PLY file of the C-alpha trace (Angstrom):
ply
format ascii 1.0
element vertex 85
property float x
property float y
property float z
element edge 84
property int vertex1
property int vertex2
end_header
70.49 47.50 99.80
72.59 44.51 98.79
71.89 42.57 95.60
73.49 39.19 94.93
74.89 39.25 91.40
75.21 35.49 91.03
71.62 34.74 92.01
70.84 34.65 88.30
73.42 31.98 87.45
70.89 29.13 87.62
68.54 31.06 85.37
71.17 31.38 82.66
71.04 27.65 81.99
67.26 27.81 81.38
66.76 30.94 79.28
68.72 32.63 76.50
71.76 34.54 77.78
70.45 37.91 76.58
67.19 37.38 78.50
69.05 36.50 81.69
71.28 39.55 81.28
68.28 41.80 80.69
66.55 40.43 83.79
69.71 41.07 85.82
69.82 44.66 84.53
66.12 45.30 85.23
66.33 43.88 88.76
69.40 46.03 89.40
67.60 49.15 88.17
64.49 48.44 90.24
66.49 47.79 93.38
68.52 50.96 92.84
65.25 52.90 92.59
63.96 51.22 95.73
67.08 52.05 97.72
66.86 55.69 96.57
63.42 55.98 98.18
65.02 55.81 101.60
68.21 57.70 100.75
69.90 54.32 100.72
72.77 52.92 98.78
72.62 50.00 96.36
75.52 47.55 96.24
75.79 44.75 93.69
77.58 41.93 95.55
79.81 39.81 93.32
80.45 36.13 94.05
77.22 35.76 95.98
74.02 33.84 95.47
70.66 34.52 97.09
72.05 34.12 100.63
74.53 36.99 100.75
74.89 36.65 104.52
76.26 33.13 104.01
78.30 33.71 100.84
79.77 37.11 101.73
79.22 37.82 105.45
81.89 40.54 105.51
79.88 42.60 102.99
76.74 42.33 105.12
78.66 43.22 108.28
80.17 46.27 106.58
76.74 47.43 105.37
75.26 47.06 108.86
78.14 49.00 110.41
77.66 51.80 107.87
73.98 52.10 108.75
74.69 52.10 112.49
77.38 54.77 112.06
75.07 56.87 109.90
72.31 56.97 112.53
74.48 57.11 115.66
75.32 60.41 117.33
78.96 61.43 116.84
81.14 60.28 119.71
78.65 57.68 120.93
80.22 54.61 122.45
79.39 51.27 120.85
77.13 49.02 122.86
78.62 45.74 123.98
75.73 43.25 124.29
77.99 40.82 126.19
78.91 43.23 128.98
77.36 42.32 132.30
76.33 45.43 134.30
0 1
1 2
2 3
3 4
4 5
5 6
6 7
7 8
8 9
9 10
10 11
11 12
12 13
13 14
14 15
15 16
16 17
17 18
18 19
19 20
20 21
21 22
22 23
23 24
24 25
25 26
26 27
27 28
28 29
29 30
30 31
31 32
32 33
33 34
34 35
35 36
36 37
37 38
38 39
39 40
40 41
41 42
42 43
43 44
44 45
45 46
46 47
47 48
48 49
49 50
50 51
51 52
52 53
53 54
54 55
55 56
56 57
57 58
58 59
59 60
60 61
61 62
62 63
63 64
64 65
65 66
66 67
67 68
68 69
69 70
70 71
71 72
72 73
73 74
74 75
75 76
76 77
77 78
78 79
79 80
80 81
81 82
82 83
83 84
């Protein structure tokens, strides 16, 4: 599970800093618990807003590759969706 750290930046201008920090901590804890339900991993992504796939596409790509590798049989060849049979 990927969590955008900077998604709370806009909130910090509207609420006291300690409240924004507490919200960030609580959301992080809840998402860590959620990822543990599926034996997942929780990654806090720095320098990213709500749209992690736009702000930090390399982090999303790495996470997807890790999941694919984890569920793929050892020695399996990657599928090339652009290969014409």
